[in-house]
C-alpha positions as CSV (number, residue, x, y, z in Angstrom):
1,X,79.7,-1.0,68.7
2,X,79.4,-2.4,71.9
3,X,81.8,-5.2,71.9
4,X,79.3,-7.6,73.9
5,X,76.4,-7.1,71.4
6,X,77.6,-9.9,68.8
7,X,78.0,-12.6,72.0
8,X,74.6,-11.4,73.9
9,X,72.8,-11.7,70.5
10,X,74.3,-15.0,69.9
11,X,73.2,-16.0,73.5
12,X,69.8,-15.2,72.7
13,X,69.8,-16.9,69.6
14,X,70.6,-19.9,71.2
15,X,68.1,-19.7,74.0
16,X,65.0,-18.5,71.6
17,X,65.7,-20.9,68.8
18,X,65.9,-24.3,71.4
19,X,61.8,-24.0,70.4
20,X,61.4,-24.9,66.7
21,X,58.2,-22.9,66.2
22,X,60.2,-19.7,66.7
23,X,60.5,-18.7,63.0
24,X,62.5,-15.4,63.3
25,X,62.3,-12.3,64.6
26,X,60.6,-9.2,62.9
27,X,59.9,-5.6,64.2
28,X,59.7,-2.2,63.3
29,X,61.8,0.7,64.6
30,X,62.8,4.1,63.1
31,X,66.8,3.3,64.0
32,X,66.5,0.4,61.4
33,X,66.5,3.2,58.7
34,X,69.3,3.3,56.2
35,X,69.8,6.8,56.3
36,X,71.0,6.3,60.0
37,X,74.6,5.4,58.9
38,X,74.5,9.0,57.6
39,X,72.8,11.0,60.3
40,X,73.5,9.2,63.6
41,X,76.5,6.6,62.4
42,X,77.1,6.0,66.1
43,X,73.4,4.0,66.1
44,X,74.2,2.4,62.6
45,X,75.2,-0.8,64.3
46,X,71.6,-1.6,65.2
47,X,70.9,-2.0,61.7
48,X,74.5,-3.3,60.6
49,X,74.6,-6.2,62.6
50,X,71.4,-8.1,61.7
51,X,71.6,-6.7,58.0
52,X,75.4,-8.6,57.9
53,X,73.6,-11.6,59.6
54,X,70.7,-11.8,56.6
55,X,68.2,-9.9,57.9
56,X,65.8,-8.0,55.6
57,X,64.9,-4.4,55.8
58,X,62.0,-2.7,54.1
59,X,61.2,1.2,54.1
60,X,58.0,2.1,56.0
61,X,56.2,5.3,56.5
62,X,58.0,9.0,57.2
63,X,57.3,10.0,60.9
64,X,56.5,13.9,61.4
65,X,56.7,15.9,64.4
66,X,56.8,15.0,67.9
67,X,59.0,11.5,67.7
68,X,61.7,10.2,69.8
69,X,64.0,10.4,66.8
70,X,63.7,13.9,66.8
71,X,65.2,14.4,70.8
72,X,68.8,14.3,69.3
73,X,69.8,17.9,68.5
74,X,71.7,17.0,65.1
75,X,68.6,14.9,63.9
76,X,66.1,17.9,64.9
77,X,68.3,20.4,63.5
78,X,68.3,18.3,60.0
79,X,64.6,17.5,60.4
80,X,64.0,21.2,60.6
81,X,65.9,22.1,57.4
82,X,63.9,19.4,55.8
83,X,67.3,17.5,55.4
84,X,65.8,14.4,57.5
85,X,62.7,12.8,58.1
86,X,62.6,10.0,60.5
87,X,61.5,6.5,58.7
88,X,60.2,3.1,60.4
89,X,61.9,0.4,58.7
90,X,60.8,-3.1,59.1
91,X,63.2,-5.8,59.7
92,X,62.4,-9.4,59.3
93,X,65.3,-11.8,60.2
94,X,64.5,-15.6,59.4
95,X,65.3,-18.3,61.9
96,X,67.7,-20.1,59.3
97,X,69.4,-16.9,58.6
98,X,69.7,-16.2,62.3
99,X,71.0,-19.6,63.2
100,X,73.3,-19.3,59.9
101,X,74.6,-16.1,61.4
102,X,75.0,-17.6,65.0
103,X,77.0,-20.3,63.9
104,X,79.3,-18.2,61.9
105,X,79.7,-15.8,64.7
106,X,80.8,-18.7,67.2
107,X,83.1,-19.9,64.6
108,X,84.5,-16.8,64.6
109,X,84.9,-15.9,68.1
110,X,85.4,-19.2,69.8
């Protein structure tokens, strides 16, 4: 994992959440799929960091055919062999969970 990612995420949280109307972060992405730990372990930090901070993940639909996730030769081989289907996952990281995570990270890292 990029050693600067937690620090930059904490800074972003501090900036975004100055506005109390911001309720959290949500999004949908193929790289949040739980199977990435197995199929692309170097990318698993993209889910691991928010998950450790209390984000919730919900599986979405599988993606077939021409998709950026299949640009990777290993994932493409697994897909062609029927062993992998890119799947979008929805992430919801609430304001409260984000702020709690940022406080813990600041305390841990100074």
